[in-house]
N, C-alpha and C positions, 0 to 999 in steps of 0.2 A: 504494500500500500504506500510506502514511502513516508508514513507519518512518524514523527519523533516527539519526544517529550523535551528535547533540548530547547532552552529559551522559553519555557512556559510560565515562569513565575515572576518575572521582573518586567520592567518597562523596556521592551525590546520588540524586534520583529518576530512575529509568531509564524506558524506554518502557513505556507502559501496555499490558498484554495483556488483550484482551477475549475473550469466548467465541466461537470460530469456528462453533459450532453454534447461535448465537442465532437463534431463530425457526424452526429446522429440526428440532431434537430434540423428541421428544414431551414431555419434561419441562422444556422451556424455561419460565422464569418471567418474565424481563425481557429487553428488548433491550439488550445491552451495548455495541453499536457507538456510539450517540450518547453514552452515558455515558463510555465510554473516551476519546472525542475531547474531551469537555468537561474531563475531569480532566487529560488531557495538556496542553490549552491553559492550564490554571490553573498548572501547575508547570513545564513545559518551557521552558528558556531564562531562567528567573527567577533572578537572582543569589542571592536570599535562600534558595532551596532547593538551591543548588549545593554547599554544604559542610555536609552533615549528619554526625552521628556515625558513620554507616555507610551503605552503599548501600541503596536502598529500591526493591525490585522490586514493582510494583503489578500485581495480576491481579484481574479482575472476572469472577466466575463467574455466569452467568445461568441455569443449570439445575442439577438435582440430580446430574447426571453430571459428574464432574470431569475433563473432557477436556483441560484446560490445566494440569493438575498444580498447582493453586492452593495445595495444601498446602505446596509448596516455595517459594512466593513470599509476599510480604507482602500480605495480602488486605484487600479492602474489602467 
C-alpha cells in the first residue's frame, strides 16, 4: 500500500493521498499514482520538512470528481 507511520505526530508533511480512481473514472485527467510517490519521496523522512508551522496534508486530485475530499486537505 505504501502507507507509513513516519511523520504522523508532529507539524510536518503527512502521507500523500492520490486519487484512487486514477485512470478508471471517465473524467480522469492525470495519473496521480506516480506523482504521489514522487512527492512522498521528496518530503518523507527529511528533517528539514519535519517541523513546519502546522501539519500539511497533501492530496493530489486527478479528475474532476473529488472522491478524496481534497477540499479538506492541502492541495497540489
